[in-house]
Backbone bond lengths (Angstrom), bond angles and torsions (degrees), N, CA, C in turn:
res aa  C-N    CA-C-N  psi(-1)  N-CA   C-N-CA  omega(-1)  CA-C   N-CA-C  phi
1 M - - - 1.390 - - 1.562 105.64 -
2 S 1.389 108.65 137.69 1.489 110.29 172.77 1.511 105.24 -155.47
3 H 1.368 112.97 158.69 1.399 125.30 175.61 1.477 105.40 -144.73
4 K 1.419 114.82 105.94 1.475 119.83 -178.97 1.506 112.14 -118.07
5 H 1.272 118.30 135.04 1.492 124.50 -176.68 1.505 102.57 -125.96
6 Y 1.295 120.23 122.97 1.435 125.07 177.50 1.599 113.24 -118.33
7 V 1.316 110.46 110.88 1.455 118.07 -179.46 1.490 108.57 -78.14
8 I 1.362 118.48 141.04 1.438 118.58 179.37 1.492 102.61 -93.00
9 S 1.374 114.86 141.60 1.513 123.25 -173.75 1.467 108.62 -55.03
10 E 1.321 116.66 140.22 1.383 123.22 172.92 1.602 111.42 -92.26
11 E 1.292 115.92 0.31 1.476 122.54 -173.70 1.504 112.97 -86.75
12 S 1.369 120.61 -3.94 1.443 120.92 -178.25 1.576 110.26 -66.90
13 P 1.336 115.58 153.10 1.515 117.24 178.44 1.483 111.62 -59.30
14 D 1.317 122.38 -26.05 1.394 121.88 -179.35 1.497 117.00 -88.78
15 S 1.350 115.79 -3.44 1.516 118.87 -174.59 1.521 110.87 -62.07
16 A 1.230 118.34 -29.54 1.528 121.61 -178.56 1.487 115.93 -84.72
17 R 1.305 118.12 -16.17 1.417 127.38 -178.86 1.493 107.04 -66.22
18 L 1.416 114.72 133.63 1.473 124.15 -179.82 1.513 109.20 -95.67
19 D 1.300 121.53 -5.39 1.415 120.07 -165.86 1.624 108.42 -107.87
20 I 1.325 115.72 2.06 1.527 113.93 175.39 1.574 110.87 -130.59
21 P 1.311 116.93 148.41 1.389 117.99 -179.14 1.595 110.96 -65.29
22 R 1.337 114.73 153.32 1.486 124.48 -178.79 1.483 109.59 -119.87
23 L 1.344 120.20 131.84 1.516 124.76 169.11 1.451 102.13 -86.01
24 L 1.375 116.84 121.04 1.481 121.94 -175.92 1.543 112.12 -89.35
25 Y 1.375 115.67 -46.68 1.419 119.05 176.38 1.471 107.58 -165.03
26 T 1.368 112.07 164.12 1.521 125.15 174.64 1.528 106.46 -127.74
27 G 1.281 117.65 166.79 1.455 120.45 176.84 1.500 113.49 -177.17
28 V 1.321 115.21 175.30 1.413 122.25 175.87 1.472 111.32 -147.96
29 V 1.408 118.11 140.50 1.450 121.44 162.25 1.489 109.79 -110.41
30 C 1.234 118.87 134.80 1.607 123.63 -175.94 1.492 108.82 -130.24
31 D 1.318 109.58 133.98 1.489 120.68 160.46 1.492 118.61 47.37
32 D 1.314 117.95 35.52 1.475 118.41 -179.82 1.579 108.06 -117.29
33 P 1.294 116.12 106.65 1.525 122.56 -177.60 1.539 108.27 -68.89
34 E 1.220 119.69 -6.83 1.522 122.25 -174.91 1.557 108.23 -107.32
35 W 1.274 122.30 -9.67 1.422 127.35 -168.15 1.580 107.38 -72.11
36 F 1.351 111.58 135.08 1.507 116.54 170.42 1.583 100.77 -153.31
37 N 1.320 114.05 160.10 1.470 126.54 167.40 1.485 113.02 -116.02
38 I 1.276 115.90 130.52 1.467 121.20 179.26 1.500 109.81 -65.29
39 M 1.398 113.71 155.99 1.451 122.66 178.23 1.541 106.17 -58.58
40 H 1.434 115.47 126.36 1.438 123.92 178.51 1.471 109.71 -151.48
41 V 1.364 109.74 171.81 1.456 119.08 176.54 1.540 106.49 -138.53
42 H 1.446 116.11 163.34 1.434 120.70 173.35 1.447 109.59 -151.02
43 P 1.288 119.27 162.01 1.512 122.23 -178.31 1.522 114.31 -80.81
44 F 1.327 120.95 -1.95 1.453 121.71 -170.15 1.622 105.11 -120.49
45 C 1.291 117.08 178.54 1.462 125.06 -179.60 1.524 108.12 -94.28
46 E 1.351 120.10 137.19 1.434 123.83 177.53 1.625 105.88 -127.62
47 I 1.310 111.20 132.26 1.515 117.39 174.44 1.531 111.30 -111.41
48 L 1.257 119.00 130.47 1.438 128.65 -175.89 1.576 104.20 -112.78
49 F 1.357 117.27 140.48 1.418 121.57 173.38 1.562 104.52 -131.22
50 V 1.343 119.99 124.07 1.395 123.46 170.62 1.454 111.25 -89.41
51 S 1.374 118.50 105.97 1.519 121.46 -175.28 1.544 110.75 -89.71
52 K 1.342 117.83 -27.56 1.464 119.26 174.81 1.572 108.94 -144.38
53 G 1.196 112.96 162.33 1.537 117.77 172.31 1.505 115.41 74.16
54 S 1.322 111.81 -155.74 1.474 118.08 179.23 1.563 111.21 -153.14
55 G 1.300 115.15 174.03 1.449 117.61 175.97 1.593 104.89 177.72
56 S 1.312 115.82 -161.09 1.438 116.79 -178.56 1.563 109.19 -135.68
57 I 1.282 115.59 158.38 1.403 120.42 178.87 1.581 110.23 -137.70
58 E 1.231 115.13 138.99 1.467 121.46 170.72 1.502 103.93 -112.23
59 I 1.375 115.75 119.83 1.396 120.33 -176.89 1.556 106.13 -142.86
60 G 1.335 113.67 118.52 1.433 116.60 -174.01 1.552 110.66 61.82
61 E 1.357 109.37 -125.39 1.537 116.38 178.80 1.523 113.47 -92.99
62 L 1.366 114.64 -1.46 1.505 119.70 -175.98 1.542 110.19 -93.02
63 N 1.336 114.64 144.44 1.500 115.71 172.19 1.550 99.99 -139.96
64 E 1.339 114.90 106.61 1.465 121.59 -169.25 1.602 112.26 -136.58
65 T 1.318 112.57 158.25 1.483 119.52 170.50 1.453 109.67 -80.40
66 I 1.323 119.37 135.59 1.472 126.27 170.03 1.432 111.72 -113.78
67 S 1.238 118.48 146.53 1.484 121.61 -177.85 1.519 110.33 -147.11
68 A 1.358 112.59 172.14 1.447 120.12 -173.40 1.506 113.11 -47.59
69 G 1.337 111.51 128.91 1.505 117.28 -174.77 1.471 118.09 98.47
70 D 1.397 114.36 -9.57 1.453 116.14 -179.37 1.565 112.09 -85.02
71 I 1.296 116.06 147.62 1.433 122.16 175.65 1.587 106.75 -117.33
72 V 1.251 118.79 134.37 1.433 121.08 179.51 1.519 107.24 -122.26
73 V 1.339 113.92 129.88 1.468 122.55 -179.76 1.549 105.17 -106.85
74 V 1.369 114.56 118.36 1.388 117.95 177.97 1.502 106.89 -112.95
75 E 1.380 116.42 108.68 1.312 120.87 -174.34 1.575 112.87 -85.65
76 P 1.298 123.02 168.56 1.493 124.84 -174.66 1.518 109.83 -57.34
77 A 1.302 117.32 144.99 1.409 128.62 172.29 1.569 110.82 64.69
78 I 1.283 120.46 17.12 1.472 125.36 175.08 1.510 111.61 -91.45
79 R 1.294 120.18 119.07 1.374 122.81 177.67 1.561 111.15 -66.21
80 H 1.322 118.69 135.29 1.488 117.06 179.54 1.509 109.55 -161.11
81 S 1.360 113.49 156.90 1.441 120.21 173.05 1.483 106.73 -151.16
82 E 1.307 118.74 152.81 1.499 125.72 -178.91 1.489 109.29 -124.79
83 K 1.267 114.75 153.14 1.521 121.52 177.00 1.499 107.46 -148.64
84 S 1.391 115.47 134.06 1.430 121.85 177.69 1.498 111.35 -80.07
85 S 1.287 116.15 149.15 1.566 118.39 174.52 1.451 109.64 -69.76
86 S 1.305 115.24 142.47 1.481 119.09 173.80 1.521 111.78 -80.87
87 D 1.247 120.00 -20.57 1.483 124.15 177.11 1.578 113.78 -86.35
88 D 1.307 114.48 -31.84 1.499 120.26 -174.33 1.575 104.10 -148.77
89 P 1.420 116.25 76.48 1.425 121.38 -179.37 1.472 113.26 -54.91
90 F 1.365 119.23 139.62 1.457 122.12 -176.99 1.534 109.35 -85.90
91 E 1.353 115.15 158.31 1.464 123.45 156.02 1.491 102.51 -104.27
92 L 1.329 114.28 121.46 1.401 121.42 -177.00 1.512 107.97 -124.02
93 L 1.421 111.64 116.79 1.447 116.63 179.76 1.564 107.19 -106.90
94 F 1.278 114.14 146.68 1.505 121.34 -169.52 1.483 114.40 -147.96
95 F 1.337 117.69 153.44 1.446 122.62 170.34 1.561 105.69 -151.75
96 A 1.316 111.63 157.36 1.469 120.20 179.68 1.509 110.57 -132.23
97 F 1.461 116.04 144.22 1.425 117.82 -177.07 1.570 104.12 -134.15
98 D 1.268 115.32 160.79 1.429 124.31 173.69 1.534 111.91 -135.08
99 N 1.318 117.81 167.19 1.437 123.34 -179.83 1.474 114.85 54.84
100 F 1.352 117.85 41.56 1.531 123.40 176.66 1.560 108.14 -105.78
101 K 1.269 111.01 129.10 1.518 117.05 179.35 1.506 108.10 -128.43
102 A 1.327 110.49 115.95 1.539 118.07 175.61 1.595 106.84 -104.39
103 P 1.284 120.12 147.74 1.467 124.41 -176.87 1.563 108.51 -60.78
104 G 1.326 115.15 129.05 1.526 117.46 177.24 1.426 113.16 83.57
105 L 1.360 124.30 0.95 1.450 124.48 178.77 1.512 114.01 -129.36
106 Q 1.334 117.73 157.85 1.422 120.94 -177.67 1.577 107.64 -67.70
107 V 1.324 115.88 160.72 1.427 121.75 178.61 1.535 106.99 -57.40
108 N 1.265 118.12 138.55 1.492 127.12 174.85 1.516 110.67 70.30
109 H 1.295 122.59 11.82 1.421 125.54 177.20 1.620 110.27 -106.07
110 I 1.332 115.68 141.02 1.420 117.45 175.74 1.556 109.49 -127.48
111 L 1.322 115.57 2.01 1.521 119.53 178.76 1.548 108.98 -109.70
112 R 1.245 117.64 139.62 1.492 118.04 169.38 1.538 108.71 -75.39
113 D 1.338 112.88 161.25 1.494 117.09 178.44 1.605 109.85 -57.89
114 G 1.358 113.73 132.11 1.446 117.62 -179.66 1.471 117.78 92.74
115 E 1.346 117.05 -15.04 1.463 121.77 179.52 1.542 112.27 -70.62
116 R 1.237 117.88 135.27 1.492 120.64 173.95 1.560 114.79 -61.16
117 P 1.347 118.03 134.32 1.466 119.84 178.45 1.497 114.59 -79.14
118 I 1.345 116.66 -8.33 1.484 118.09 176.00 1.531 109.15 -113.14
119 I 1.375 108.31 125.62 1.547 115.39 -171.57 1.456 106.74 -128.50
120 E 1.280 120.19 137.82 1.467 124.13 173.21 1.514 108.33 -83.55
121 S 1.410 115.32 128.48 1.431 120.45 -175.49 1.435 115.68 -69.42
122 G 1.422 119.33 -20.94 1.387 127.26 174.61 1.543 111.80 50.25
123 A 1.390 113.46 -122.43 1.450 118.66 -174.29 1.544 112.35 -69.00
124 Y 1.384 116.99 -13.36 1.487 119.66 179.05 1.520 113.61 -93.60
125 R 1.236 116.17 4.93 1.548 118.03 -176.00 1.468 111.82 -61.47
126 L 1.285 123.11 -40.14 1.538 120.52 177.02 1.456 111.34 -63.31
127 Q 1.290 121.20 -35.20 1.493 125.02 177.52 1.569 108.32 -62.15
128 F 1.324 114.98 -47.94 1.390 121.54 -174.00 1.524 108.38 -64.26
129 E 1.365 115.17 -46.53 1.505 119.89 173.63 1.435 117.87 -51.71
130 H 1.334 115.06 -38.68 1.459 123.91 179.65 1.527 110.77 -75.66
131 F 1.296 116.05 -44.18 1.466 125.52 -170.78 1.495 112.28 -67.94
132 F 1.309 118.21 -54.31 1.424 122.36 -175.03 1.478 116.72 -65.28
133 P 1.370 120.22 -45.30 1.510 117.70 178.38 1.472 111.31 -65.00
134 N 1.313 125.05 -26.74 1.409 126.78 179.30 1.537 108.49 -61.62
135 W 1.329 120.79 -38.12 1.341 124.42 178.86 1.500 113.97 -67.86
136 S 1.295 112.79 -44.72 1.494 118.45 178.72 1.506 109.23 -64.98
137 Q 1.256 116.91 -54.19 1.468 120.18 -178.80 1.444 115.50 -53.37
138 K 1.272 121.48 -33.98 1.462 124.91 177.19 1.530 109.75 -67.43
139 R 1.325 121.77 -24.93 1.427 122.85 -176.85 1.543 110.90 -100.40
140 E 1.400 118.55 7.25 1.449 117.81 -176.07 1.585 118.07 -50.57
141 Q 1.378 114.75 -23.47 1.428 117.74 -176.31 1.490 112.48 -82.72
142 K 1.306 120.86 -15.90 1.467 119.93 -172.63 1.539 114.69 -133.19
143 P 1.496 114.33 66.13 1.469 113.27 -178.87 1.550 108.80 -75.79
144 S 1.237 114.48 146.79 1.507 120.83 179.26 1.540 104.95 -169.19
145 F 1.296 116.20 172.21 1.403 125.28 178.87 1.502 113.92 -118.46
146 P 1.436 118.70 141.22 1.357 118.43 -172.75 1.541 110.93 -83.08
147 N 1.313 118.76 156.07 1.440 122.62 173.59 1.589 107.90 -87.16
148 Q 1.310 116.42 103.22 1.423 120.27 -173.93 1.535 110.80 -93.91
């Protein structure tokens, strides 16, 4: 069982710039049938990827099962909580970013109004499985928790 949260350093020269997106943290939750995260919100966007197992998520008005291959987009100010399955604990990989602006969307939003926040990765699953762990593995030396 592990839960690792890696905060990206605020000391880089670009950390104070308001015109570029910032990666805030990455992390992983692995093989813990008792793991859950309390209901919470934050002012930035968080992306979750279920690489193994299953669990449940309450996000906004939805309360759904999530399983291997699912991507969850948690946009700013959306109440959410996650819970690993006791029978098939998930490996949940995640990252958060701030100061992101896409044309036609609010700052830190990547979904259009009415789009579902739970997306099947489908044909892109292998790319997600490769991409996410590389971020977490590069931070293995500096685990810490962000001030939210």
